[in-house]
C-alpha positions as MATLAB code, in Angstrom:
seq = 'XXXXXXXXXXXXXXXXXXXXXXXXXXXXXXXXXXXXXXXXXXXXXXXXXXXXXXXXXXXXXXXXXXXXXXXXXXXXXXXXXXXXXXXXXXXXXXXXXXXXXXXXXXXXXXXXXXXXXX';
ca = [
      59.083   36.747   -7.299;
      58.901   33.354   -9.045;
      56.356   31.841   -6.682;
      58.541   29.260   -5.054;
      58.605   29.166   -1.345;
      60.912   31.702    0.414;
      63.757   30.109    2.282;
      66.297   32.035    4.103;
      66.574   35.047    1.793;
      64.824   38.104    3.325;
      64.388   41.760    2.681;
      63.086   44.600    4.804;
      62.954   48.031    3.192;
      65.543   50.419    4.669;
      65.989   47.712    7.402;
      62.975   49.283    9.199;
      61.320   46.304   10.691;
      58.924   48.665   12.558;
      57.503   50.143    9.354;
      57.986   47.608    6.648;
      57.101   43.822    6.085;
      59.723   41.192    5.904;
      59.703   39.615    2.444;
      61.061   36.084    1.921;
      62.592   34.866   -1.269;
      63.732   31.461   -2.628;
      67.064   32.686   -3.943;
      69.440   35.572   -4.217;
      68.152   36.280   -7.767;
      64.655   36.675   -6.528;
      65.803   38.724   -3.523;
      67.597   41.115   -5.830;
      64.541   41.631   -8.132;
      62.317   41.985   -5.027;
      64.561   44.460   -3.430;
      64.790   46.584   -6.605;
      60.986   46.677   -6.893;
      60.832   47.689   -3.166;
      63.327   50.460   -3.715;
      61.295   51.888   -6.515;
      57.964   51.600   -4.826;
      58.864   52.735   -1.202;
      58.875   49.207    0.312;
      55.933   47.833   -1.397;
      56.489   44.683   -3.288;
      52.992   43.245   -3.594;
      50.415   45.993   -3.196;
      47.092   44.696   -1.987;
      44.074   45.138   -4.198;
      42.910   47.987   -1.888;
      46.304   49.683   -1.909;
      46.232   49.501   -5.803;
      42.714   51.013   -5.931;
      43.543   53.731   -3.427;
      46.374   54.810   -5.583;
      44.255   54.889   -8.621;
      41.480   56.705   -6.888;
      44.164   59.449   -5.844;
      45.089   60.177   -9.395;
      42.243   62.659  -10.151;
      42.851   64.513   -6.962;
      46.553   64.715   -7.748;
      45.847   65.970  -11.209;
      43.320   68.551   -9.819;
      46.069   69.863   -7.441;
      48.530   70.032  -10.224;
      46.251   71.930  -12.531;
      45.193   74.318   -9.598;
      48.872   75.057   -8.980;
      49.726   75.417  -12.716;
      51.996   72.435  -12.631;
      50.049   70.031  -14.851;
      52.082   70.571  -18.179;
      55.184   68.616  -16.999;
      53.117   65.769  -15.783;
      50.540   65.573  -18.553;
      52.428   62.928  -20.711;
      53.731   60.910  -17.744;
      52.700   57.322  -17.366;
      50.300   55.977  -14.761;
      53.153   54.285  -13.156;
      55.086   57.473  -12.877;
      52.093   59.351  -11.286;
      51.546   56.332   -8.924;
      55.203   56.437   -7.756;
      54.752   60.200   -6.976;
      51.544   59.475   -4.961;
      53.125   56.479   -3.180;
      56.124   58.578   -2.210;
      53.856   61.354   -0.783;
      51.761   58.843    1.064;
      54.800   57.005    2.419;
      56.324   60.188    3.680;
      53.156   61.251    5.267;
      52.622   57.902    6.976;
      56.185   57.735    8.185;
      55.986   61.212    9.663;
      52.760   60.352   11.532;
      54.190   57.201   12.818;
      57.314   59.139   14.185;
      55.134   61.720   15.699;
      52.722   59.268   17.364;
      55.024   58.855   20.416;
      55.396   62.569   20.864;
      52.908   64.667   22.622;
      51.510   67.359   20.351;
      51.721   70.898   21.534;
      48.713   73.107   20.884;
      50.162   76.354   21.977;
      47.837   76.778   24.877;
      48.460   77.068   28.547;
      47.201   73.546   28.996;
      50.418   72.318   27.455;
      52.415   73.534   30.334;
      52.791   71.368   33.372;
      50.696   72.209   36.317;
      52.949   73.988   38.848;
      52.862   72.624   42.358;
];
């Protein structure tokens, strides 16, 4: 958080090493700040420029969906940070689900899903 080299103080969001990066901090104070940021932003402490741009690019589509569903009014005066938090939560949930499902064979509901009887 402060820019000093991280030494010995680490944080992995939700202790999910398979899904989130390990962040290293120089002190408990920086660790506590970093952990709080990660909790608010679904594990992201330092978004890459692409991630930041992707979230900004998603705002108009999010607003379009809210408008189409008649839900824009409660969101109209929210800050960009609030909207970004919602977008990040939706994306994180989607990605986590896809990762969990990656190891499970998808069923299509066809006869080809059943094992071949011998």
